[in-house]
N, C-alpha and C positions, 0 to 999 in steps of 0.2 A: 327439704333440699331437692327432691325429685320435681316438685312443682316449680321451683325456681328454674331448674334446668329446662323444663318444658316451655316456660315463658321465654327464656333466651332463644330456644330453637324456633319458636313461633315468630318472634320478632325478627329474627334473621331472615327467615323465608319470606316474611311479609314485606320487608323493606327492599330487598334485592340490591341491585347495583347502585352506586352513588354517583353524583354528578360533580360539579366543581363549586368552588367558593371564591371569595374575594379577600384580598389583603390590601388595606389602605392605611394611611397614616400621615404623619408629619415628621420632617427632619429638621432638627434644631442645632444651633451652635451651643454646646454644653456650657460654655462660659457666659455668654450673653443671653442665652435662651431665645435668640432671634431666629427666624426661619432661614434656611439655606436654600436659595433659589438655584435650580439647575443641578442639584445633586442626583446622582445615578443610583437607582434602586433596582437590583437584579434578583431574580428568582433562580436559584442554583439547583443543580442535580436533576434537571429535566433533560429531555432529549434535545431540546434547543433552549439555551438560557434566555429568559425573558427579562427585558429591562425597560424601565420608564424613567422619566425625568420629573423632578419636583417642580411645581408651579410657583407663581409669585408669592404664595403664602407658605411655601415649603411643603405642600401636600402632594401626595401621590396615590394612585389606585392601580392595582394589578388585578385584572379580571381573569376568569377561566383558570383559576389555580386548582390543580388536582387536590382532592380531599386527602387529608393525612398530614403527616409531619413534613414541614417544608423549611428551607434555609433561604434567608435573604441577606444579600451583601449590599452595603451602602458605601458609596465613595464620593468624594468631593475634592477638587484640587486644592492643595494646601492644608487638608485635614487628614487625620488618620482614618483609614477605612475601618468599618465595623461589620462583623458578621453576626447575624442573629440566628441561631439554630433552633430546631424543634418547635417551630410555630405550628400550632394545631389548627388546621383548616377544616371546617365543617360546612355542611350545606345549610345549617340553620341560622348562622349568624356570620356577618362580616368580621374579619379580624382587624382590630384597630391598634396601630402601633404608634408610639412616640419614641423616636430614635434621636439620640444626641451624639454628635461627633465633636471631638476635641481637636483644636487646631494644632498642627504639627509644631514641634519645638523649633525646628529650623524651617524657614520658608523654602519649600521645594516646588519645582514645577510639577513634579509627579511624586506622589507618596506611595510607598510600598508597604508601610507598616499596616498590619491588620490586627485588630483586637476582636475579642468576642465579648458579647454582653453577658456577664455572669452574675449570678445572684449574690456573690460575695462583695460586690461593689454597691455602694449606696447610691440612690438617686441624687441626694444632696451632694454636690461636688465638693463641699467643704467637710463632709463627714468621711474621713479616710482611715480611722482606726476603730476597731470594735463595732463595725457597722455592716449591715447587709440589707439587701432589698428582698422583698417577697411579693408574689402576685396572687391573683385569684386562683390560678391553677393549683398552686401549692396548698392554699387554704382548703380547697375542696378535694384535693387528691389524697392527702394523708389520712390513713385510717385512724379512727378514734378522735378525730379533730372536731367533729360536729359543726363544720364550716365556721369556726370561731378563730379569729386572728390571735387571741390570747393563747388558746390551746396549740395553735400552730407554733408560736414562739417557744413553747416548752420543748420543742425538738431541737432548738438551736443550742450551741455550746454556751455554757454560763447561765443557763436558765433551768429552773425546776418549777413544777406545779404540784404543790404538796397536797392538793385536795381534789378528788375526782368530781365532787359536787359543785365546785366553784372554779372560775378561770383565773383567780389571782395567780400572778407569776412572781417568783423570787428570782431577781437578777443578781447573780454573783453574791448571794448571801444577804442582800438588802431586803428590808421589809417591802411588801407590795405597795405600801404607801409612798415609796420612793419613785414610783413610775409616773411619767408624764405622758398623757394622751394629747395628741394634736390632730386636728382635722383641717385640711386646706390652709395650714400655716398658723392656726390659732390654737391655744390650749383649750381643752373642753373638760367638763366634769366627767365622772365615771360613766362610760357609755355602755352600761349593762342593765338589763332588766333586774329588778329586785335589788338594786344597789342601795346601800345604806350610807349614812352620813360619814364622810371622811375616808371611805374606802376607794379602791381602784379596780375591783373585780366584782364578780357576781355569778349566779348560776347560768345565765343565758346572755349572750352578747346581743346588743341592739345594733351592731354594725353589720350591715349586709355586705358580704364579701363580693357579691356580683356587681356592685357599683364601684369597687376599688380599682384604681390603677396600681401599677407597681409602687409600693410604699417602702419606707425605711424602718428598721428596728436597730436601735443603738444601745449598747450596754456599758459604755465607759467613755470618759473624757470627751463629752459632747462638744460639738462646735459652739461658738459663742452665741448663736441665736436661740439656744435652748437654755431655759433657766427654771429655777424653783423645783428642782428634781435632784435626787441623789442616786437613784437606782438604774433607770433606763428610760428610753424614749420610744414611743410608738408614734411615728410621723405619718399619718394616713392622708391619702388624697383620693378624691373621686375622679373617675374618668369622665370624659365627655361622651354624649350620645352620638349615634351615627348621624352625620350631617347630610347624607344622601338618601337613605332609605328608612322607612319605618320598620322596626323589628320588635318582636314580642317574645316573651317566655313565660312559662308557668311551671311551677315545680312544687313538690310536696315532700316533706321529710319529718321524721319524728321530732327532732329538736328544732329545725328551722321553721317548721310549720308549713302552711300553705302560702305560696308566694305568687304574685303576678308582677311582671315588669314590662315597661314599654319605653321605647326610645325612638328618636328620629329627628329630622330637620326641623328648625324653628326660625322663622323670619327669613330675611333675604341677605344676611351677612354671614353665611356659613355658621349660623347658630344651631343649637341642638337642645333637646330635652332628654332627661333620663329620670324615670320615676318608678319606684318600687314600693310595694306594700306586702307585709307578712302578718300572719296570725297563727297562734300556737295550735298544735295538734297533740300535745303530750297527753291530754285527757283521753284520747282514743286508745292509748296503749296501757292505761291503768297506772297504778302506783309503781314506784321504784325507779322511774326514769331519771329523776334528779335527786334521789336519796330520801324521798318522802312519799307517803301514800296520799298526801293532799294533792289537789289538782291545781297546777299553776296556769294562769291565763296571762298571755302577753302578746303585744302587737307593736309594730313599728312601721313608719313610713320614711323613706329616704328619697332625696331628690337632688338633681344638679341641673339647673337651667342656665345654659350658656347663650347669651344674647348676641354673640358674634363680635366681629372686629369692626369698630367704627372709627370715626375721626378722633374721638376722645379715648380710644383704647378699647380693651375688651372687658366686658362686665358679665359676671355670673352670680347666680343665687343658689345656695346650697343649704342642705339641712338634714337633720334626723329628728323625728319625734317618736317617742316610745312610751307605752304605758304597760303596767303589769300589776297583778293582784293575786293573792292566794289566801285561803282560809284553812287554818289548822284547827280542826275540831277534835277535842280530846277523845271523844268516844270512837272516832274513826282512825286514831293514830296508833301505829304499831310501836311496841316498846323499844325497837331499835331504830326509830326514826332519827335522822341526823339533825333535824331542825326543830322538833316539837316535842311536847310532853303529853302524857295521857291525862293529866289533871289540869290542862289549860285549854282554853279556846283563844286562839290568836288570829289576828287579822292584819294583813300586810297590803299596802297600796303604795306604788311608787310610780314616778314619772321622770322622763328625761327628754330634753329637747335642746337643739342648737340650730339656729338659723343665721346665715352669714351672707354678706354681700361683698364680693371680691372684684377688685378693679386692677387691671394691669395696663400701664401706659408706657409705650416705648419712648425713650429719651435718647434721640440720636440713633446711630446705627448699632452701638454696642452696649447700651444701657437700658434699664427699665425701672419703673417705680411701681411697686405692688402694694396696694392698700386694702385692708380687710376690716370691716366693721361687723360685729356679730353679737348676738345675745344668746345666752344659754341658761338653762334651768335644770335643776335636779331636786326632786322632793321625795320624801319617804315618810309614810305614816305607819305606826305600829301600835296595836292595842292588844293586851293580853288580859284575859279574865281568868283568875285562878279558882278552881273548884276545891273548896276547903271541905275536908272530911268526905271526900268523894266516895260514892257508892254506899253511903250510910244514911241513916234517917236524919242526921244533922247536916247533910250536904248543903252548902250554900256557895254563892258566887260573889267574888269581890273583884273590883278593878285592881289589877296588880301592877301593870306597866302601861304607860301611855307616852308615845313619842310622836312629834310632828316637826320634822326638820326639813329645811329647804335652803338651797343656795341659788341665788340669781347672780348672773355675771354679764356685764357689758364689756366687750373687748374691742380695742382698737390697735391695729398693727400696721405699720408702714415700713417698707423695706426698699432700699435703693441698691441695685446691683449694677456694677460696671466692669466690663472687660477692658482693662487698661491696655493690654497687649496680649499676644498669644502666650505670654509667660506670667501674667499677673491678673488676678481678679479681686475686686474689692466689693464688700457687702457691708452695709450699715443700716441700722433700723432701730425702732423702738416699739415696745409692747406695753400698753397700758390696760390694766384690768380693774374695773370697778366692781367690788363684791357687795352683795347684800345677803347677810346670813341671818336667817330667822330660825331659831332652834328652841324647842320645848321638849323636855324629858323629865318625867317623874316616875319613881319606881319604889317598890317596897322591899326589893331584894337587899338582904343583909342590914335592914334597918331595925331599930329598937321599937318597942311598943310604949311610947311615952304617954299616950292618952288613955291607956288601960282598956281599949276596946277589944283586946284579944288578937289583934292583927298588927303586923309591922306597919310603922308609919309610912305614908306615901310622901316621900321626900322629893322636892324639885331640884334635880341636878343641873338642868339648864333651862333658862328662860330669858332669852335676849333677842334683840333685833338690832343688828350691827351693820354699819357701812364702813368700808375702808378701801384703799387703793393700793395696788402693787404696780410699780413702775420699773420697766426693764429695758434700758438702752444697751446697745451692743455695737461692736465693730469687729470685722474679721477680714482676713485676706488669704489668698492662696498664691504662692510664688513658686514657679518652676525654676529653681536655681540653676539646674543643669538638666540635661536630657534624662538623667537618672535620679535626681533629687528634687522632691517637692516638699515645700514647707508651708504649713498652715498655722496662722497665729491670729489671736484675737483677744478681746476683752469684753466680758459681760458684766453688767452692773445690776443691782437690785435694791429697790427701796420699798419698804412697807410702811404705810401710814399708821398701821396698828401699833407697832412698837418703835416707829421712827428710826429704824436701823437702815443704814446704807452700806452696801458691801461691793467690793470690786473682785472680779473673778478672772484671772488670766487663764487662757487656754492655748495649747500648742500641740502640733503633731508634725512628725517628720517621716517621710516615705522615701526609702532608698532602694532603687532597683539594682540589686547586687549583680544579677545576670538576667537574661531574657525571661527566665522562668522562676526567678527567685527575688523576693522582695522583703525588706525589713521595715517594720513600723514601730515608731516610738510615739507615745502620747502622754500628755499631762493635762489635768484640768482641776481647777478649784470650783466647788459647787456648794450652794446653800439651798436650804429648803425650810419652809415654815414648819413648826411643830403642828401635827394634825389638828384641825379645827375642833374636833370633839374634846380634845384635851385643853385647848386654849380657853374655851368658854365654859369650863366646869365651875359650878357654884361651890363655895365653901361658907359655912355658917361661922361668922366672926362677930362675937358680942351680939348675937341675935339677929344679925343682918347677913343676907346672902351676897357674897362678893366673889368676883371672878379673879382669883389670885394667880392664874396662869397667863392671863392675856398679854402681858408684856414680855413674855419669854423671847429671847433672841433666836435667830435662825440657827438651825443645825448646820454644821460645816463638814465638808468632806473633801479630801485630796485624793485624786485618782492618778495612778501611775500604771502604764501598760506598755508591754514590749511584745511585739508580734512578729511572726515569720510566716510568709506565704510562699507556697511552691506550686507551680503548675506541673502536674505529673503526666500530662498528656493533653490532647485537645479538649477532652471532656472531664478530666480528673483534676482535682486540686486538693491540697492539704494545707492546714493552718494550725499553728500553735500560738497561743497567747498566754503570757504570764502577767498577772496583775496584782496590785496592792492598793487597797483603799483604806485610808485612815480617817476616822470620823471623830469629831469632838463637838462639844457644845450641846450634846443631847440633853433632853429634860430628865432630871432625876429628882428624888425626894431629898429634902433638906436634912433628914436624919439618916443614919446608916440603914440601907435597905438594898434589896436586889433589883429594884425596879429601874427601868429605863424606857424612854419613849421609843427606842430602837426595837423593842419587842412587840410593838403594837402593829395591827393592820392585817392579820391573817384570818379574820373572821368578820361577822357582821357588826360586832360591837367593839367598843373601846372600854378600858377601865374607867369607872365613874367615881372612884374614890381617891384619885391621884391629884391632890390639890397642893397649893403652895410649893409648886415645883420650882427648881432652879436649873440653870444651865451648868453643865459640868460633867456630864456623862461622856464616856468614850467608847469606841469600838473599832474593830477592823474586819475587813474581808480580804482574804488573799488566797490565791490559788493558781492553778494551771488548767488550761482547757485545750482540747484539740478537736479538729474537724477533718474528716476524710469524706469527700463528696464526689460522687459521679453524677454530673449533670445529665438530664434526660437526653439520651441519644441511643440509636440502634434499638429503640423500643424498650429501654429499661433505664432505671436510675437507682442510686444508692446513697445513703447518708449515714455516717457513723459519727456521733459526737460524744465527747466525754468531758466531764468537769470534776476536778478534785480540789476541794477548797476547805477553808476554815472560816467560820463566822463567829466572832466572840465580842463580848461587850462587858463593861464594868458599870455597876450602879454606884450609889453613894457609899456603899460599904467597901469599895475598893477591891472586890473579889472578881477575878476574871471568870466569866461563865460562857457556856455555849449559848448562842442566840437560838430562838425557836426555829430559825431558818438554816441552821447548820447541819444539813443532811450529810455533809462529808463528801459524797460523790453522787453523780448522776450520769448514766450512760444510756444513750438512745441509739437504736439500730433500726433503720428504715430501708425498705426496698420495694420496688414496684416494677411490673412488667406488663407490656401490652402485646396482645396476640391478634393478628389480622384475621378477619373473617370475610366471607363473601367472595364472589368471583373475581373482583378486582382488588381484594384486600383492603377495602376502605371502611369496613365496619370493624369495631375494636372490642375485644374482650380484655378487661384489665383486672389485675390483682395487685393489691398493696398490703404490706404488713409492717407492723411496728412493735418493737420490744423495748421496754423501759425498765431499767434497774436503778434503784436509788437507795441511799441510806435512809434510815427512819428519822422522823422528826424528834427533836428533844422536847420534853415536856416537864412540867412541875408536878410532882406527885401530890395526891390528895391526902390530907390528914383526916382519916376516916373517923376516928373518935371525936375529933372536934366538929366534923361535919354532922355526925349523928346527934351530937348535943345541940348544935345550932339550928339544924333543920335545913341548912343550905350548904353548898360546897365550900369548904375551907381548904386552901392549898398550903403546902409547906414552903413558904416563901424563902426560908433560909436554904432550901434545897432547889431553888429555881432552876429549871431546865437542866436538871442533873441526870434525868433518866431518858432513855431513847427507845422509841418504838422499833419494832422489827423492821428489817429492810422491806422496801416496796418493790413489787414486781407486777408488770401488766403486759399482756400480749393482745394486740388488736389485729384483726384481719378484715380487709375490705375487698370486695370484688363486684364487678358489674359489667355493663355493656354500653357501648356508644354506637348509635345507628344513624346513618345518613340517608335521607330520602332519595329516591331514584329520580323523581321528576319535579319535585317542589323544593322551595327553600325552607327545609324543615330538618330537624335532627332530634334524636331522642337519647336520653341517658338514664340508666337505671342502675342502682347500687344497693348492696347489702353490706352494712358495716357491723361486724361482730366485735363488740367491745368487751375486753377482759374475758377472752374465750376460755381461759382456764378457771374462771370464777375464783381467782385468788382472793383470799380474805385479808386485804390490806387494812391496817388499823386506822380508824378515823379519830377516835379519842377514847381515853379511859376517864370517866367522869362519875361524880357522885350522883346517884339516883335517889331522890327523896322518897320515892314510892317503895323501892326495895330496901332502902337504907344501906345500900352497899355501893362499892365502886364497880360499875359495869363497863365492859368493853363494847364499843360500837364500831362496827366495821364499815368501810367505804362501800361504794356501789359495786355489786357483783357483776355477773354476766348480764349484758344487755345488748339486744340487736337493734340497730338503727337501719331503717330502709328509706329510700328516696327515689324520686323520679323527676326528670326535667325535660320539658318540651320547648324547643326554640323554633320560632317561625317568623 
């Protein structure tokens, strides 16, 4: 600690006084997304307010802005004014803003209404319930977040993250498989390193938050453009690079690795490029960083090339490419390893990639056509060699598990958006996804020895190469019925060529402004999602032939109902309460009485591989109440308190109502952060951030120890499925660091220390049968771990 303090003191004296920065951006009509020419952009709270006017492309630039937190006000005749507070200006990088104004309800010569851009409002103008936006500052600010958008979302109301070693998130009691990831308007596969077939999370995110613009996270009753999801939506977008100047940054962190990023102008049409590459550094800090003593290797490249505005519209090329691998060698594995065993050598290799071409064409003054063509790929290979009679003279090695799964996807999306008037907006489009699934998996786990060689048989659970298409047309509109009432309505449809099922999904939301600071929200949505692919394509041996008896299962169906109340408690404070109910049916269950349901899958790397001849008929529900009390960043501090109290239950084919494995019961998060000015002109910043998380324990199925000892592998008491609960979860993270602005150059520095789980609380990861000790052993989650990082912008 003394060394860290000395480093801070040295950096403060070395940098000295700071200079000024630049704020630039574009002002758009929120309904039509067209540029507003001649809008006034003012820098407030200075000795003399500074104002500029947007050009023919709606762009503006404010130079010589004092370093620190600044406030910008944007006004345009006939539109509601917008004030954007707490813009962090540094010497190392220009601030790039995209500001959207909404046309006033009544056409006035002069508008006096002023609103603030708050994170509780989604970027998507049609997402008005159970939705909020987030930005790169939040992803990198919160302690314990590892610069991971998934871990950021775990701080929001209605979300829990049951596993410190993975970033799977549970939205309102739903399985993590119910989450939809989107990038630049198209669905993408699981964007995480070490991702496995059919999952939505992983140990390390491949999404670099430094490339993100403000993006949306939606937890219920999604607008009509989102489909094939039951739990939540991550709608991510990449920002554009600086169109005027070349800028660079380099940073290093334990989890994010070493990173280099460059951006700047490209071409002669106000185009730009943004390019970043990262490589892992976890190996430098030794084992324990991710719950294993093995060394993970991962790298990713992200980019967004904007070719500027031409006669045929605006064209951009975006993408993410990531690779990862790890080797678990039995002789090097600790007995409490979260992912490996001492009698196995396992090898994991995974890839993720998405590349898309996006085109936006203005159609008249108030409409546009946006078309995206993209290709994506995710693949995972896993091989495990079992050491039989380990550490004896009879020790031998056999191939125990082998998997090679991949998903290739070609996506086409086209969307037409039209501002019909200042009171009505219409959006319609279609998404077509062509899938190619190539999966192979064979395993000896829980298999008999029919050939008498002394080892369980190596049974092939999956071996197929399948092509199919999912077709999703939709239409939706927003109607400002009065100055206080806004109505959103639409219809989403979905067709899968795999089971030839076609469904219609009505969606609706009503927003009622009860008073200037009070708002009521009501939402409803019908949603469908495919049964996870690892279950659909399981083999079953029927009369000596392997048949995929699950492939024609219908879509799982869910009705979302939500009622919310928002209150502004001051200029920078807001409160929110939402009550929700989600009824689920058509889940996959077994044809004979059992506790199994597909709603219990998705919280780990694997899916059950013995659930065949499944039928639709399972039910479940998620219901609860959640609250948010938030102090947006102002006066050098912020605060966030969220709480969720809920039930998540399901029924299998035995008709017994059980807790789902995601029924923690409650989750409470408390976050706070403070900045302290340093230096002669108070332009260098010392920051402190802390987070407390309390949660109910996960429900689990107890092990049948006697049966497991006899079988030699774990046997669960399925008649008591999810009947026992782990102890409550608690974690405290503390983050502190310093931001330094150069005196004479366009440079800035940021250094942080993130102390994760500072109390070293022993939260339970699992109680599982250990074939080596022949007992049920408890494995705890990751204990205390320090993350450190440094960022240099120039």
